[in-house]
PANU-956242 format. One record per residue (C-alpha): residue in three letters; x, y, z; chain. Coordinates in nm, 4 decimals. Layout:
% PANU-956242
REC   residu          u          v          w   chaine
REC      Ala          X          Y          Z        A
...
% end
This chain:
% PANU-956242
REC   residu          u          v          w   chaine
REC      Met     0.0117     0.0406     0.0036        A
REC      Asn     0.1484     0.3185    -0.1029        A
REC      Ser     0.1588     0.6550     0.0887        A
REC      Thr    -0.0997     0.7942    -0.1232        A
REC      Thr    -0.3511     0.5246    -0.0552        A
REC      Ser    -0.3262     0.5342     0.3045        A
REC      Ala    -0.3611     0.9165     0.2783        A
REC      Arg    -0.7311     0.9085     0.1570        A
REC      Pro    -0.9722     1.0828     0.3868        A
REC      Arg    -1.2587     0.8504     0.3255        A
REC      Pro    -1.3024     0.4668     0.2776        A
REC      Ala    -1.3465     0.3656    -0.0840        A
REC      Thr    -1.6068     0.0810    -0.0071        A
REC      Gly    -1.8994     0.0113     0.1848        A
REC      Leu    -1.9390    -0.0422     0.5298        A
REC      Gly    -2.0550    -0.3933     0.5347        A
REC      Pro    -1.7916    -0.4942     0.2429        A
REC      Gln    -1.5344    -0.2973     0.4981        A
REC      Leu    -1.6086    -0.4864     0.7757        A
REC      Arg    -1.5274    -0.8173     0.6054        A
REC      Arg    -1.2084    -0.7041     0.4804        A
REC      Arg    -0.9577    -0.9165     0.6358        A
REC      Lys    -0.5689    -0.8005     0.6570        A
REC      Ser    -0.3425    -1.1227     0.5424        A
REC      Ile    -0.0801    -1.2422     0.7216        A
REC      Gln     0.2171    -1.1921     0.4757        A
REC      Gln     0.0637    -0.8573     0.4843        A
REC      Met     0.0747    -0.7885     0.8611        A
REC      Ile     0.4504    -0.9297     0.8671        A
REC      Gly     0.5315    -0.6619     0.5769        A
REC      Asp     0.4081    -0.3800     0.7304        A
REC      Ala     0.5891    -0.4532     1.0506        A
REC      Glu     0.9466    -0.5244     0.9025        A
REC      Ala     0.8567    -0.2132     0.6651        A
REC      Asn     0.7214     0.0793     0.9061        A
REC      Ser     0.8680     0.3544     0.7446        A
REC      Ser     0.6248     0.5935     0.8848        A
REC      Gly     0.6600     0.4875     1.2017        A
REC      Gly     0.9732     0.3019     1.2547        A
REC      Thr     1.0164    -0.0533     1.3661        A
REC      Leu     1.0057    -0.2273     1.6918        A
REC      Arg     1.4260    -0.4463     1.7877        A
REC      Arg     1.4287    -0.7744     1.8138        A
REC      Thr     1.6356    -0.8394     2.1050        A
REC      Leu     1.3981    -1.0823     2.3450        A
REC      Gly     1.4514    -1.4511     2.3443        A
REC      Met     1.2333    -1.7180     2.5029        A
REC      Trp     1.3544    -1.6890     2.8747        A
REC      Gln     1.2531    -1.2923     2.8305        A
REC      Leu     0.9507    -1.3372     2.6837        A
REC      Thr     0.8458    -1.6653     2.9334        A
REC      Met     0.9214    -1.3599     3.2065        A
REC      Ile     0.7327    -1.1367     3.0708        A
REC      Ser     0.4199    -1.3429     3.0689        A
REC      Val     0.4996    -1.4618     3.4169        A
REC      Gly     0.5378    -1.1199     3.4902        A
REC      Ala     0.2040    -1.0569     3.3714        A
REC      Thr     0.0422    -1.2914     3.5266        A
REC      Met     0.1957    -1.4384     3.8361        A
REC      Gly     0.1059    -1.2863     4.1704        A
REC      Thr    -0.1994    -1.0490     4.0768        A
REC      Gly    -0.4947    -1.3098     4.1587        A
REC      Ile    -0.3003    -1.4030     4.5056        A
REC      Leu    -0.1822    -1.0759     4.6028        A
REC      Val    -0.4206    -0.8055     4.4996        A
REC      Ile    -0.7877    -1.0057     4.4814        A
REC      Leu    -0.7833    -1.3036     4.7479        A
REC      Gly    -0.9579    -1.1345     4.9944        A
REC      Ala    -1.2160    -1.0395     4.7564        A
REC      Thr    -1.2756    -1.3399     4.6228        A
REC      Val    -1.2357    -1.5920     4.8943        A
REC      Pro    -1.5427    -1.4485     5.0687        A
REC      Ile    -1.7349    -1.5389     4.7294        A
REC      Ala    -1.6077    -1.9069     4.6979        A
REC      Gly    -1.5348    -2.0421     5.0280        A
REC      Pro    -1.2425    -2.2590     5.0911        A
REC      Ala    -1.3014    -2.3927     4.7455        A
REC      Ile    -1.0935    -2.1013     4.6194        A
REC      Trp    -0.8512    -2.3280     4.4883        A
REC      Ile    -1.1044    -2.4832     4.2746        A
REC      Ser    -1.1861    -2.1478     4.0983        A
REC      Phe    -0.8251    -2.0935     3.9920        A
REC      Val    -0.8037    -2.4015     3.8803        A
REC      Ile    -1.1547    -2.3530     3.6642        A
REC      Ala    -0.9777    -2.0015     3.5662        A
REC      Gly    -0.6339    -2.1725     3.4861        A
REC      Leu    -0.7822    -2.4523     3.2548        A
REC      Thr    -0.9515    -2.1968     3.0490        A
REC      Ala    -0.6687    -1.9800     2.9883        A
REC      Leu    -0.4938    -2.2836     2.9080        A
REC      Leu    -0.7431    -2.3301     2.6328        A
REC      Ser    -0.7118    -2.0445     2.5266        A
REC      Ala    -0.3132    -2.0329     2.5103        A
REC      Val    -0.3099    -2.3235     2.3514        A
REC      Ser    -0.5285    -2.1694     2.0278        A
REC      Tyr    -0.2659    -1.8500     2.1008        A
REC      Ala     0.0613    -2.0591     2.0793        A
REC      Glu    -0.0282    -2.1378     1.7138        A
REC      Met    -0.1637    -1.8444     1.6033        A
REC      Ala     0.1490    -1.6655     1.7749        A
REC      Gly     0.3559    -1.9514     1.5910        A
REC      Met     0.1665    -1.8196     1.2626        A
REC      Val     0.1168    -1.4489     1.3011        A
REC      Pro     0.4176    -1.3248     1.4532        A
REC      Val     0.3600    -0.9164     1.4896        A
REC      Ala     0.2638    -0.7138     1.7728        A
REC      Gly    -0.0946    -0.7255     1.7281        A
REC      Ser    -0.1668    -1.0287     1.9374        A
REC      Ser    -0.6065    -1.1092     1.9191        A
REC      Tyr    -0.6353    -0.8142     1.7190        A
REC      Ser    -0.4361    -0.8637     1.4593        A
REC      Tyr    -0.5411    -1.2530     1.4638        A
REC      Ser    -0.8835    -1.1496     1.4015        A
REC      Tyr    -0.8088    -0.8761     1.1452        A
REC      Ala    -0.6530    -1.1895     0.9330        A
REC      Thr    -0.9572    -1.4300     0.9796        A
REC      Met    -1.2858    -1.2494     1.0800        A
REC      Gly    -1.2258    -0.8868     0.9202        A
REC      Glu    -1.2041    -0.5325     0.9835        A
REC      Gly    -1.4812    -0.4895     1.2084        A
REC      Ile    -1.4509    -0.7795     1.4516        A
REC      Ala    -1.0808    -0.6419     1.4668        A
REC      Trp    -1.1816    -0.3553     1.6101        A
REC      Ile    -1.4039    -0.5163     1.8438        A
REC      Cys    -1.1097    -0.7080     1.9725        A
REC      Gly    -0.8992    -0.4619     1.9901        A
REC      Trp    -1.1420    -0.2541     2.1545        A
REC      Cys    -1.2429    -0.5242     2.4254        A
REC      Leu    -0.8207    -0.5320     2.4785        A
REC      Val    -0.7797    -0.2184     2.5372        A
REC      Leu    -1.0231    -0.2369     2.8017        A
REC      Glu    -0.8834    -0.5575     2.9083        A
REC      Tyr    -0.4764    -0.3977     2.9574        A
REC      Ala    -0.5520    -0.0789     3.0494        A
REC      Val    -0.8305    -0.1193     3.3391        A
REC      Ser    -0.6363    -0.4343     3.4186        A
REC      Val    -0.2837    -0.2452     3.5050        A
REC      Ala    -0.5055     0.0312     3.6897        A
REC      Ala    -0.6983    -0.2689     3.8871        A
REC      Val    -0.3732    -0.4262     3.9790        A
REC      Ala    -0.1416    -0.0679     4.0415        A
REC      Val    -0.4703    -0.0635     4.3023        A
REC      Gly    -0.3964    -0.2889     4.5370        A
REC      Ala    -0.0263    -0.1436     4.5462        A
REC      Gly    -0.1817     0.0983     4.8011        A
REC      Glu    -0.1958    -0.1691     5.0451        A
REC      Tyr     0.1194    -0.3086     5.0525        A
REC      Val     0.3073     0.0386     5.1384        A
REC      Asn     0.0635     0.0554     5.3651        A
REC      Glu     0.1531    -0.2923     5.5277        A
REC      Ala     0.5342    -0.1774     5.4825        A
REC      Leu     0.4674     0.1589     5.6398        A
REC      Arg     0.3089    -0.0464     5.9700        A
REC      Ala     0.6243    -0.1755     6.0282        A
REC      Phe     0.7329     0.1679     6.1336        A
REC      Asn     0.4031     0.2414     6.3151        A
REC      Leu     0.3089     0.4468     6.0093        A
REC      Gln     0.0477     0.4488     5.7595        A
REC      Leu    -0.0587     0.6943     5.4459        A
REC      Pro    -0.3008     0.9620     5.5415        A
REC      Asp    -0.6416     0.8351     5.4210        A
REC      Ala    -0.6772     1.1023     5.1540        A
REC      Leu    -0.3315     0.9466     4.9131        A
REC      Ala    -0.4311     0.5806     5.0372        A
REC      Gly    -0.7465     0.5417     4.7839        A
REC      Gly    -0.9706     0.7284     4.5248        A
REC      Pro    -1.3066     0.9384     4.6174        A
REC      Ala    -1.5085     0.6286     4.6102        A
REC      Glu    -1.3029     0.4990     4.8878        A
REC      Gly    -1.2997     0.8086     5.1037        A
REC      Gly    -0.9653     0.9423     5.0126        A
REC      Val    -0.8810     1.1893     4.7099        A
REC      Val    -0.6184     0.9892     4.5175        A
REC      Asn    -0.4707     0.6537     4.5594        A
REC      Leu    -0.1146     0.7943     4.5363        A
REC      Pro     0.1260     0.4356     4.4756        A
REC      Ala    -0.0897     0.2976     4.2175        A
REC      Leu    -0.0292     0.6565     4.0525        A
REC      Ile     0.3021     0.6551     4.1208        A
REC      Val     0.3698     0.2950     4.0393        A
REC      Val     0.2146     0.3191     3.6837        A
REC      Val     0.4446     0.6353     3.6253        A
REC      Leu     0.7435     0.4719     3.6964        A
REC      Ala     0.6655     0.2021     3.4696        A
REC      Thr     0.5685     0.3969     3.2128        A
REC      Leu     0.8952     0.5869     3.2071        A
REC      Leu     1.0606     0.2334     3.2776        A
REC      Leu     0.9012     0.1283     2.9664        A
REC      Val     1.0166     0.4604     2.7281        A
REC      Arg     1.3707     0.3530     2.8105        A
REC      Gly     1.2961     0.0489     2.5962        A
REC      Ala     1.2070    -0.3261     2.5550        A
REC      Arg     1.5369    -0.5378     2.6345        A
REC      Glu     1.6291    -0.2539     3.0163        A
REC      Ser     1.2157    -0.3373     3.0687        A
REC      Ala     1.2879    -0.7249     3.0073        A
REC      Ile     1.5804    -0.6914     3.2210        A
REC      Val     1.4125    -0.5383     3.5296        A
REC      Asn     1.0845    -0.7582     3.4805        A
REC      Thr     1.2971    -1.0626     3.5372        A
REC      Ile     1.4711    -0.9670     3.8203        A
REC      Val     1.1603    -0.8706     3.9824        A
REC      Val     0.9645    -1.2134     3.8937        A
REC      Ile     1.2065    -1.3954     4.0471        A
REC      Ile     1.1422    -1.1611     4.3397        A
REC      Lys     0.8073    -1.2782     4.3144        A
REC      Ala     0.8549    -1.6567     4.2637        A
REC      Gly     1.0260    -1.5976     4.5597        A
REC      Ile     0.8326    -1.4466     4.8547        A
REC      Leu     0.5180    -1.7063     4.7101        A
REC      Val     0.6951    -1.9879     4.7795        A
REC      Phe     0.8641    -1.8154     5.1086        A
REC      Phe     0.4705    -1.7293     5.1536        A
REC      Ser     0.3809    -2.0917     5.1166        A
REC      Leu     0.6168    -2.2462     5.3316        A
REC      Val     0.5030    -1.9921     5.6019        A
REC      Ala     0.1679    -2.0497     5.5793        A
REC      Phe     0.1540    -2.4089     5.5387        A
REC      Ser     0.3436    -2.4124     5.9258        A
REC      Ala     0.0191    -2.3172     6.0444        A
REC      Phe    -0.2162    -2.5671     5.8153        A
REC      Asn    -0.5394    -2.6678     5.9347        A
REC      Ala    -0.7512    -2.9305     5.7266        A
REC      Gly    -1.0507    -2.8327     5.8797        A
REC      Asn    -1.0320    -2.4609     5.7788        A
REC      Phe    -1.1506    -2.6357     5.4195        A
REC      Glu    -1.4978    -2.7667     5.6093        A
REC      Pro    -1.7785    -2.6818     5.4345        A
REC      Leu    -1.5581    -2.6695     5.1236        A
REC      Leu    -1.8657    -2.5251     4.8934        A
REC      Pro    -2.0103    -2.3346     5.1282        A
REC      Met    -2.1615    -2.0642     4.8679        A
REC      Gly    -2.2486    -2.3527     4.6270        A
REC      Ala    -2.0964    -2.4142     4.2882        A
REC      Ala    -2.2165    -2.0819     4.1698        A
REC      Gly    -1.9964    -1.9262     4.4216        A
REC      Val    -1.7188    -2.1114     4.2921        A
REC      Thr    -1.7528    -2.0102     3.9144        A
REC      Ala    -1.8597    -1.6338     4.0155        A
REC      Ala    -1.5080    -1.6229     4.1552        A
REC      Ala    -1.3727    -1.7924     3.9013        A
REC      Ser    -1.4647    -1.5144     3.6754        A
REC      Ser    -1.3719    -1.2931     3.8514        A
REC      Val    -1.0094    -1.4194     3.9204        A
REC      Phe    -0.9707    -1.4662     3.5397        A
REC      Phe    -0.8358    -1.1586     3.4401        A
REC      Ser    -0.4828    -1.2348     3.6236        A
REC      Tyr    -0.4679    -1.4920     3.3346        A
REC      Ile    -0.3982    -1.2374     3.0722        A
REC      Gly    -0.0043    -1.2400     3.0765        A
REC      Phe     0.0665    -1.5093     2.8010        A
REC      Asp    -0.1485    -1.2487     2.6073        A
REC      Ala     0.0901    -0.9969     2.7079        A
REC      Ala     0.3903    -1.2391     2.5771        A
REC      Ser     0.1913    -1.2627     2.2679        A
REC      Thr     0.2513    -0.8926     2.1664        A
REC      Ala     0.5691    -0.9098     2.1821        A
REC      Gly     0.6114    -1.0950     1.8375        A
REC      Glu     0.7939    -0.8460     1.6583        A
REC      Glu     1.0172    -0.7735     1.9325        A
REC      Ala     1.0864    -1.1705     1.9329        A
REC      Lys     1.4430    -1.2675     1.7793        A
REC      Asn     1.2347    -1.5878     1.6706        A
REC      Pro     0.9086    -1.5556     1.7454        A
REC      Lys     0.8090    -1.8383     1.5594        A
REC      Arg     0.9643    -2.0735     1.7859        A
REC      Asp     1.0110    -1.9087     2.0955        A
REC      Leu     0.6541    -1.7372     2.1585        A
REC      Pro     0.4554    -2.0957     2.1299        A
REC      Arg     0.6853    -2.2084     2.4314        A
REC      Ala     0.7025    -1.8982     2.6087        A
REC      Ile     0.3167    -1.9358     2.6319        A
REC      Met     0.2953    -2.2554     2.7214        A
REC      Leu     0.5648    -2.2340     2.9786        A
REC      Ser     0.4237    -1.9535     3.1367        A
REC      Met     0.0740    -2.0805     3.2112        A
REC      Leu     0.2233    -2.4111     3.3646        A
REC      Ile     0.4217    -2.2115     3.6429        A
REC      Val     0.1531    -1.9420     3.7253        A
REC      Thr    -0.0906    -2.1957     3.7378        A
REC      Leu     0.0610    -2.4628     3.9574        A
REC      Thr     0.1809    -2.1259     4.1788        A
REC      Tyr    -0.1904    -2.0192     4.2138        A
REC      Val    -0.3035    -2.3544     4.3264        A
REC      Leu    -0.0115    -2.3709     4.5952        A
REC      Val    -0.0232    -2.0367     4.7268        A
REC      Ala    -0.4438    -2.0587     4.7355        A
REC      Val    -0.4309    -2.3895     4.9185        A
REC      Ser    -0.1501    -2.2877     5.1712        A
REC      Ala    -0.3660    -1.9532     5.2490        A
REC      Ile    -0.7103    -2.1371     5.2933        A
REC      Gly    -0.5641    -2.3967     5.4911        A
REC      Ala    -0.4038    -2.1435     5.7544        A
REC      Arg    -0.6870    -1.9270     5.8176        A
REC      Glu    -1.0727    -1.9445     5.8278        A
REC      Trp    -1.2262    -1.8373     5.4724        A
REC      Thr    -1.4484    -1.6514     5.6772        A
REC      Trp    -1.1324    -1.4348     5.8014        A
REC      Phe    -1.0824    -1.2831     5.4272        A
REC      Glu    -1.4021    -1.0720     5.4333        A
REC      Gly    -1.2797    -0.7607     5.3906        A
REC      Thr    -0.9245    -0.8249     5.4013        A
REC      Glu    -0.6778    -0.6589     5.1817        A
REC      Ala    -0.3007    -0.7338     5.1010        A
REC      Ala    -0.4347    -1.0927     5.2893        A
REC      Leu    -0.1176    -1.2611     5.1936        A
REC      Val     0.0982    -0.9798     5.4072        A
REC      Gln    -0.1266    -1.0210     5.6989        A
REC      Ile    -0.1156    -1.4038     5.7114        A
REC      Val     0.2737    -1.3697     5.7490        A
REC      Gly     0.2725    -1.0972     5.9977        A
REC      Glu     0.0231    -1.3405     6.2220        A
REC      Ile     0.2025    -1.6629     6.1827        A
REC      Thr     0.5603    -1.5190     6.2544        A
REC      Gly     0.4874    -1.2275     6.4482        A
REC      Gln     0.7822    -1.0555     6.3055        A
REC      Pro     0.7522    -0.6881     6.1797        A
REC      Trp     1.1245    -0.7086     5.9762        A
REC      Leu     0.9465    -1.0255     5.7922        A
REC      Val     0.5975    -0.8154     5.7726        A
REC      Leu     0.8089    -0.5403     5.5945        A
REC      Val     1.0023    -0.7615     5.3065        A
REC      Phe     0.7509    -0.9303     5.2513        A
REC      Ala     0.4920    -0.6176     5.1635        A
REC      Leu     0.8034    -0.4542     4.9992        A
REC      Ala     0.8293    -0.7418     4.7629        A
REC      Ser     0.4781    -0.7378     4.6916        A
REC      Val     0.4803    -0.3733     4.6040        A
REC      Leu     0.7850    -0.4903     4.3190        A
REC      Ala     0.5943    -0.7940     4.2116        A
REC      Ile     0.2614    -0.5515     4.1864        A
REC      Ala     0.5039    -0.2596     3.9257        A
REC      Ser     0.6201    -0.5748     3.7285        A
REC      Val     0.2387    -0.7348     3.6307        A
REC      Val     0.1831    -0.3420     3.5944        A
REC      Leu     0.5580    -0.2851     3.3979        A
REC      Thr     0.4657    -0.5804     3.1496        A
REC      Val     0.0607    -0.5037     3.1090        A
REC      Leu     0.1472    -0.2021     3.0364        A
REC      Tyr     0.3932    -0.2985     2.7692        A
REC      Gly     0.1412    -0.5223     2.6085        A
REC      Gln    -0.1433    -0.2700     2.6193        A
REC      Thr     0.1294     0.0051     2.4052        A
REC      Arg     0.2039    -0.2533     2.1499        A
REC      Ile    -0.1385    -0.3674     2.1037        A
REC      Leu    -0.2416     0.0255     1.9977        A
REC      Leu     0.0667     0.0266     1.8071        A
REC      Ser    -0.0281    -0.2263     1.5577        A
REC      Met    -0.3657    -0.0589     1.5821        A
REC      Ser    -0.2565     0.2820     1.4649        A
REC      Arg    -0.0448     0.1163     1.1227        A
REC      Asp    -0.3982     0.0035     1.0323        A
REC      Gly    -0.5066     0.3102     1.1142        A
REC      Leu    -0.8079     0.2709     1.3251        A
REC      Val    -0.6228     0.4886     1.5915        A
REC      Pro    -0.4104     0.8167     1.6022        A
REC      Ala    -0.0728     0.7470     1.4569        A
REC      Ala     0.0795     0.8902     1.7305        A
REC      Phe     0.0904     0.5899     1.9179        A
REC      Gly     0.2552     0.4024     1.6021        A
REC      Lys     0.5794     0.6466     1.6212        A
REC      Val     0.8780     0.4280     1.7317        A
REC      Ser     1.1557     0.6207     1.8589        A
REC      Pro     1.4890     0.5677     1.6854        A
REC      Arg     1.6929     0.5990     1.9848        A
REC      Thr     1.5043     0.3900     2.2406        A
REC      Gly     1.3204     0.1574     2.0023        A
REC      Thr     1.0085     0.1950     2.1481        A
REC      Pro     0.6353     0.3729     2.0739        A
REC      Val     0.7642     0.6819     2.3001        A
REC      Ile     0.4435     0.9082     2.2577        A
REC      Gly     0.2165     0.6296     2.2357        A
REC      Thr     0.3352     0.4595     2.6025        A
REC      Leu     0.3298     0.8476     2.7388        A
REC      Ile    -0.0117     0.8907     2.6415        A
REC      Thr    -0.1366     0.5459     2.7450        A
REC      Gly     0.0455     0.5440     3.0871        A
REC      Ile    -0.0911     0.9179     3.2219        A
REC      Leu    -0.4639     0.7702     3.1018        A
REC      Val    -0.4180     0.4656     3.2998        A
REC      Ala    -0.2085     0.6546     3.5852        A
REC      Ile    -0.5309     0.8579     3.6297        A
REC      Thr    -0.7369     0.5728     3.6186        A
REC      Ala    -0.5497     0.3200     3.9363        A
REC      Gly    -0.5515     0.7045     4.1220        A
REC      Phe    -0.9240     0.7608     4.1030        A
REC      Ile    -1.1396     0.4364     4.0389        A
REC      Pro    -1.1537     0.1408     4.3091        A
REC      Leu    -1.0399    -0.2344     4.2420        A
REC      Gly    -1.3287    -0.4330     4.2615        A
REC      Ala    -1.5518    -0.2179     3.9525        A
REC      Leu    -1.2068    -0.2452     3.7644        A
REC      Ala    -1.1317    -0.6331     3.8055        A
REC      Asp    -1.4385    -0.7905     3.6412        A
REC      Ala    -1.4842    -0.5342     3.3864        A
REC      Thr    -1.1424    -0.6385     3.2957        A
REC      Ser    -1.2034    -1.0317     3.3092        A
REC      Ile    -1.5421    -0.9794     3.0644        A
REC      Gly    -1.2978    -0.8125     2.8281        A
REC      Thr    -1.0350    -1.0570     2.8590        A
REC      Leu    -1.2990    -1.3519     2.7776        A
REC      Phe    -1.3977    -1.2160     2.4842        A
REC      Ala    -1.0721    -1.1461     2.3490        A
REC      Phe    -0.9677    -1.4927     2.3948        A
REC      Ala    -1.2751    -1.6840     2.2603        A
REC      Leu    -1.1857    -1.4747     1.9518        A
REC      Val    -0.8669    -1.6388     1.8967        A
REC      Gly    -1.0496    -2.0264     1.9448        A
REC      Val    -1.2301    -1.8558     1.6533        A
REC      Ser    -0.9459    -1.7649     1.4790        A
REC      Val    -0.8250    -2.0826     1.4985        A
REC      Met    -1.0387    -2.3100     1.3669        A
REC      Tyr    -1.1126    -2.0429     1.0517        A
REC      Leu    -0.6962    -2.0753     0.9824        A
REC      Arg    -0.7028    -2.4286     1.0166        A
REC      Arg    -1.0450    -2.4462     0.7407        A
REC      Lys    -0.8945    -2.1733     0.5048        A
REC      Gln    -0.5319    -2.2408     0.5331        A
REC      Pro    -0.4727    -2.6053     0.6204        A
REC      Leu    -0.1230    -2.6639     0.4598        A
REC      Ala     0.0024    -2.2797     0.5862        A
REC      Pro     0.3447    -2.3403     0.7990        A
REC      Arg     0.2478    -2.3956     1.1706        A
REC      Thr     0.5482    -2.3630     1.4804        A
REC      Phe     0.2815    -2.5444     1.7370        A
REC      Lys    -0.0214    -2.6883     1.6910        A
REC      Val    -0.3641    -2.6737     1.9301        A
REC      Pro    -0.3967    -3.0598     2.0384        A
REC      Leu    -0.7094    -3.2307     1.9412        A
REC      Tyr    -0.8149    -3.0434     1.7095        A
REC      Pro    -1.0678    -2.8968     1.7057        A
REC      Ile    -1.2330    -2.9697     2.0136        A
REC      Thr    -0.9967    -2.8163     2.2331        A
REC      Pro    -1.0599    -2.4415     2.0857        A
REC      Ile    -1.4371    -2.5381     2.0672        A
REC      Leu    -1.4012    -2.5885     2.4293        A
REC      Gly    -1.1955    -2.2760     2.4628        A
REC      Val    -1.4684    -2.0759     2.3029        A
REC      Ala    -1.7098    -2.2559     2.5447        A
REC      Ala    -1.5254    -2.1846     2.8374        A
REC      Cys    -1.4829    -1.8134     2.8134        A
REC      Leu    -1.8532    -1.7756     2.7203        A
REC      Phe    -1.9832    -1.9869     3.0399        A
REC      Leu    -1.7324    -1.7052     3.2531        A
REC      Met    -1.8293    -1.4069     3.0796        A
REC      Ser    -2.2045    -1.5536     3.1801        A
REC      Gln    -2.0969    -1.5630     3.5364        A
REC      Leu    -2.0199    -1.1901     3.5987        A
REC      Gly    -2.2653    -0.9520     3.7033        A
REC      Trp    -2.5458    -0.7824     3.5389        A
REC      His    -2.3215    -0.4358     3.6267        A
REC      Thr    -2.0355    -0.5619     3.4839        A
REC      Trp    -2.2357    -0.6566     3.1381        A
REC      Leu    -2.3561    -0.2786     3.1991        A
REC      Val    -1.9792    -0.1277     3.1683        A
REC      Phe    -1.9369    -0.3587     2.9037        A
REC      Gly    -2.2229    -0.3241     2.6678        A
REC      Ala    -2.1426     0.0836     2.6986        A
REC      Trp    -1.8148     0.0141     2.6307        A
REC      Met    -1.8920    -0.1153     2.3465        A
REC      Val    -2.0990     0.1796     2.2253        A
REC      Val    -1.8368     0.4093     2.2626        A
REC      Gly    -1.5980     0.1656     2.0476        A
REC      Ile    -1.8094     0.1694     1.7184        A
REC      Gly    -1.9439     0.5388     1.7814        A
REC      Ile    -1.5050     0.5761     1.7464        A
REC      Tyr    -1.4886     0.3491     1.4792        A
REC      Leu    -1.7719     0.4544     1.2858        A
REC      Gly    -1.6391     0.8521     1.3342        A
REC      Tyr    -1.3021     0.8167     1.3229        A
REC      Gly    -1.1228     0.4475     1.2302        A
REC      Arg    -1.3769     0.3433     0.9690        A
REC      Arg    -1.2569     0.6886     0.7651        A
REC      Arg    -0.8925     0.6557     0.8473        A
REC      Ser    -0.8740     0.3046     0.8214        A
REC      Val    -0.6102     0.2156     0.5188        A
REC      Leu    -0.7502    -0.1200     0.4259        A
REC      Gly    -1.0699     0.0770     0.3701        A
REC      Ala    -0.8929     0.3007     0.1832        A
REC      Leu    -0.8599     0.0778    -0.0795        A
REC      Ser    -1.0740     0.0141    -0.3817        A
REC      Lys    -1.2181    -0.3485    -0.4523        A
REC      Gln    -0.9314    -0.4048    -0.7342        A
REC      Glu    -0.6238    -0.2760    -0.4878        A
REC      Tyr    -0.7634    -0.4602    -0.2051        A
REC      Ile    -0.8328    -0.7491    -0.4752        A
REC      Asp    -0.4594    -0.7315    -0.5852        A
REC      Ser    -0.3436    -0.6682    -0.2499        A
REC      His    -0.4431    -1.0477    -0.1483        A
REC      Leu    -0.3248    -1.1788    -0.4666        A
REC      Asn     0.0427    -1.0311    -0.4440        A
REC      Asn     0.0959    -1.1273    -0.0626        A
REC      Arg     0.0193    -1.5211    -0.1602        A
REC      Lys     0.3099    -1.5234    -0.4343        A
% end
């Protein structure tokens, strides 16, 4: 596509045909390698760094931040909720692994949808990813405030109420959450390689504190705490699984690194599968040990539950301080890696003309989308500072589940339309696995409350309005005439 074509102010086709226009995989790869207008990303990440990005964006969130909110919903069976959420994520992860090997670009499920279901579904998916990533960053950052307070209590101090929570929580701003997002944004601006090094160090620290917690909790283990196992019934378990699902988006963040991976077709599938195994086992281990150490009713209304358990069992303020500080680092790691994924999604959408070009400008000095990162970071920091956790977590889950379901559909589409295309990883037990993955995502979506669906519906309405008012008129693919569109697909097949 030449610059004249991409500069056309209005679409060259009707709305219906434009919504169905697909961008070929070869064209996506070509655009990524020759993004002359915006600059290209640098391939600096190996399989270990990709795995750490995936683990960093996942491990710790559901345990450190929302355990206190979900145990009262599921009871002692909260570990089953993590298993359900983990299996659902795993069914989607294998589909992601196949697609990541075939489409090694920065757009994740947005790009996968564009290659299979067309611009309309791709926009919806991309808009869901904006909700998934930006809101999950804010949701995780909100939890940093309580752990900062726990660290300060070791010195008989605490944050003023005005700085410990947003207006809905009786404060003015959640200052720790805002600071965590700002620091992560500044680090991302420096470069993907530098961010990956910091993230790897913090992930090792995070794994260490979770193993340490499990050892401490098992020292006070009481099997009687698991009776009754289902005090809130099976409905409570599935409802909690829906809420904690947002903490499994890490492998999606890894898939957004397709253009910065040294060997994406080989390393991305491996990193995705390895990270899912590590995270799910860790979550179940910590959940079981936490319930074993405290009755499920103890968790009602608690925040920073793990550090409180450590303090009560050991009685050592210095251990509480170390654990709380390490937990803040763990939360910062999630913020860093998920914010990284958000900026790469927006970069990919910008190349296609669906969001402003500023999000696609890559700095030749740092090899990162500096302007897009700063804009995203500022908006997320404001959200984290002023909106409470509960409202954010469920909104993130529904966007995540919808995007994951679309990836399963994408796998089935390409298996049918391009059965001979090279695949570095194949979904096992096809087509049963992707069908189960889609069904599991839709089931967990159905378990979320009506208010979450209301927020999701409003978000979709806003997204459709932005597409019709901006994206449709500036779409690079939509600006092609019918013959140009046909020719572009023919050329990319050669």
